[in-house]
C-alpha positions, 0 to 999 in steps of 0.5 A: 837898884832901878827905880819903878816907873810908877816912882818916877820923878819930874826929873826922871823919865821912866823906864821903857816897858811895853805892858802885854794886853789879856791875849799877850797875859793869857798866851804866857800863862799858858806856856808858863804852865806848859814850860812848868811841866816840863815841855815846850821849846828848847829855850824856854824856862820858868824864871824864879826871883824873890819879889824887889818889895815883898820878897816872895819868888816870882815865876815868869817864862822866858826864852835863854838864849846861847851865844858865844858859849854864853847864857842870856836873858833879855828883857824884850818888854823893857824894863818889866817886873821880872827884870827889876826885880833880877835887878835888885837881886841877882840870884834866880833859878830857871826851872824847866819840869824837875830841872832847877838850875840856880845863877847869879846874873850880870847886868851887860854893858851898854857896848855889850850889848848891840850884838846881844840883842842882835843874836836875840832878835835873830833866833827869836825873831817870830816871838819877838819881832815886834818888840824890837823897832829894827830888824833881826836881820840888820846890823849889830850896830843897828842894835846900839840906839836901842839898848838902853831900852832892854835890860840883858842878863849874863847867866852864871852858873852857880 
C-alpha cells in the first residue's frame, strides 16, 4: 500500500501530486458525464475502483493508452486519489456507456516507465503537456528522471 501524502511523517517525503483547480474539476466532471453516457473520445473511460479507506466505489474519467499491444493507465497528476485506490485494490472496471470491462492491474516498474510515459505524453499531448516537465518529442530516456512521479499501470483483462 502507498501511504496518504497527508500522513507523511518527517522521515517520509510526500507523494508527488498536482491538485486540480476548480475549472479542471468542472471540465473533468463534464467529460466524465459524456463518457458515462457513451460519448466522448475513443480512449476515454470511466474508471471505477473501490476506495482504499471507505470501500465505496469511486469513479473518475481516465485516458487509456494502447502501446505495443498492451493497455496502460497513467496518473498524469501523480499520486492522485484514484491511483492510490488502484494501488490498494488492484481490481478495476473501465466503463463507457453500457460497456463495462473488468481488469486486474500490474504496477509498471520504474525501468519500464520512460517509454510508456513518452508514448502517453505524445498520444495525449494536448491534454497532458502541462503535467510533464519533459516535452512529448523528447527521447524516452528524458522521462527516466521523472518516472517516479507518475504511477503507471498495465491492465490485464479478467
